[in-house]
N, C-alpha and C positions, 0 to 999 in steps of 0.2 A: 407366433406369439409364445414366449417362453412361459414356464410355470408361474414365475412371479407375476408377470404381466397378466396371465390368465386369471390367477387368483384375485388380483386387484380389480380386474374388470368385473368378475362375478360379485365380489363384495360390493362394489359400487352399484351394480344393477339391482342387487337385492335391497339395499338401503333406499335406492331411488323408488323402487316399486312400493316398498313399505311406507315411504313418505306420501305416496299417492293414495294407497288403498288400505293401509294398516298392516302391521306386522303379521297378525294372525292370518290374514287373507292372502298374503304373499306366498307364492310357490316358487320353487327353484326352477321349474320348467319355464314358467312365464318370465322370470327374471333373465334366464339364459337366452330366451328368444328375444327379449328386449335388446340384449347386448350382442345378438348374433353369435352366441357361443355354442360350440359343439356339445350336444346334450350327453353324448356318451362320455366325453371328457369331464363334464360337470358331475356326472354320476360317480365317476372314479375319484374325483377330488373332494366332492362334498356329498356324503351320504344323506345329510339332512341339513336343515337350517341352522342347527346348533353348530355344525361343522364350519359354517360360514362365520359365525360369531367367534369361535375359537381361533380361526385363521386370522380374522381381523385383529384380535388381541395380539397375536404374534407379530403381524405386520406393523401394528402400532408400536409395539415394544421395540422392534428393530429400528424404526424411525427415531424413536426417543433415544435409544442407546447410541445411535449413530451421531446424535447431536449432543451427547452428554457433556456438560461443561467440565473442563480440566482444572479450572481455578475456582476458588471460593470456599467458604465454610460448608460443612455438610448441610446445614439448614438452607443456605443459598442454592446449593446444588439440588436439593430436594424440591425447592420451589421451582427452579428452572425445568427440572425433569417432569414434574407434574403438569406444568403449563404446556410443555411440549406434547404431552399426552392429550390435553384438551385441544391443542391445535390439530392433532390427528382426528379427533372426534368432530371438530368443526367442519371437516370436509364432508361429513355425512350427517350433519346436524338433524335435519328433519326426519330422516330414517331412524336415527338413534332415539329421538324423542318418541317416535311411534313405537319402537321396541320397548322403551321404558314404560309407556302406557300399558302395553300388553303384559308386561312382567307382573303387574299387580294381581293378575288372575292366572299366572303361570308359575307356581312355586318351583316346579322342577327345573325349568330353564333359569330362573332366578338363582337357585342354589348352585347350578352348574357355573353360572357366571361369577358367583361369589368366589368359588374356588379358583377359577381362572384369574380373577382380579387379584387374589392373594398372591398368586405366583408373580404377577406383574409388579406388585408392591415390593416383593422380595428382590426382584431385579433392580428396581429403582433404589432401594436402600443400598444394595451392594455397589451400584454405580456411583452413589454419593459417598462411598467410603464408610458406610455404616454397617458393621457386621450383622448378619441376619441369621446366624446359626445358633443352635441350642435353645434353651428355654427363654432366655432373655431375647434372643433373636426373634422367636415366635411372638413375644409381646410387642416387639418393635414392628413386625409385619402387620399385626392386627391394629396396632396404634396408627400406622400410616394408612391403613384401610379406613379408619375413622376420619382421618384428615381428608382423604380422598372423597369419602361420602359426604362430608360437610361441604366441600367445594363443589361437588357434583350437584348438590341442591341449588347452589347459586347459578351454576352453568345452565341449568334448565331454563331459567328465565332471563339469562344474560344475552339479550338480543340487540342491544343498542349500538354495539361497536364490535368490530372484528378484534379489537384489543382485549376484549373480555374484562373490563374493569371490575365488575361485580365479582367475577370468579377469582380474580387476583386478590381482591380485598378479602374475600372469604378464606382463601387459602392462607393468606398472611395471618388472619385471626386464628385459624386452626393450628398453624405451626407455632404461633405465640403461646397458645394454650397448652400445647405439648411441652413447651419449655417451662411454663409455669407449673405444670403438673410434676415435671421432673424435679424442680426445685422443692416443691412441697413434699415429695417423696424422699428428700434428703439424699439424692444421688451424688451431689457434689460435683456434677458435670453439667455443662451446657453445650448445646449444639454449636452456638456461635463461638465458643472457646476452642472448637476444633476437636473435642473429644467425642467418642462414639456416644450418641444419645440413646436414652431409653424413651421411646415415644409411646406413652401409655394410652390405651384405649379410653381410659377415664379422663384423658386430657380434653376431650371434645364434649363438654357438658351440653352444648346446644345442638349437637348432631342428632338428626332424626333418622329413624330406621327407613331404609329405602333400598331399591335395587342398585347393586353395584354393576356398572357397565364397563366391560373391558374395552 
């Protein structure tokens, strides 16, 4: 089993155990034994459960970027990229929901995930052809985080279909509000026009504070 396969097996085992008994109660040793993985190798690759989460974020980003659309406006590309990310999360849905429940009383892990998710948002902006450097780029990254957080709220309860209709609808609304905010700010640019957008965090008026999951 190569490193990539090993990491994915461990990620799956951790989320499966979390779905059964809760995130806080899940241990790396128990998850590794569930998957018949070598404990010494687990210790080398994953010093703690947060390392599993960080690795999952990277694996998810790799899958998203591998499927990054080549055609379409930046808005269309962002929509597709974010939905690809939710597709990755769907593979571990119950375990991630258990994690999100635990984050409400684990601010340290929540903060760590927030920073990791910001890095993912930057990658998605760049993949969509939206510059993310400088002060304006930082605003775009945090704005896309607001879009992501709004859609994430819908994803948590979107269990009726594998197509995630409620999540897609929420994401559409969030991106539309980003466009509206840009127009109100008098930027003179629109995402659909193909120019680099300024996705403002103030665009998502209805977004609620919550954990950002990588």
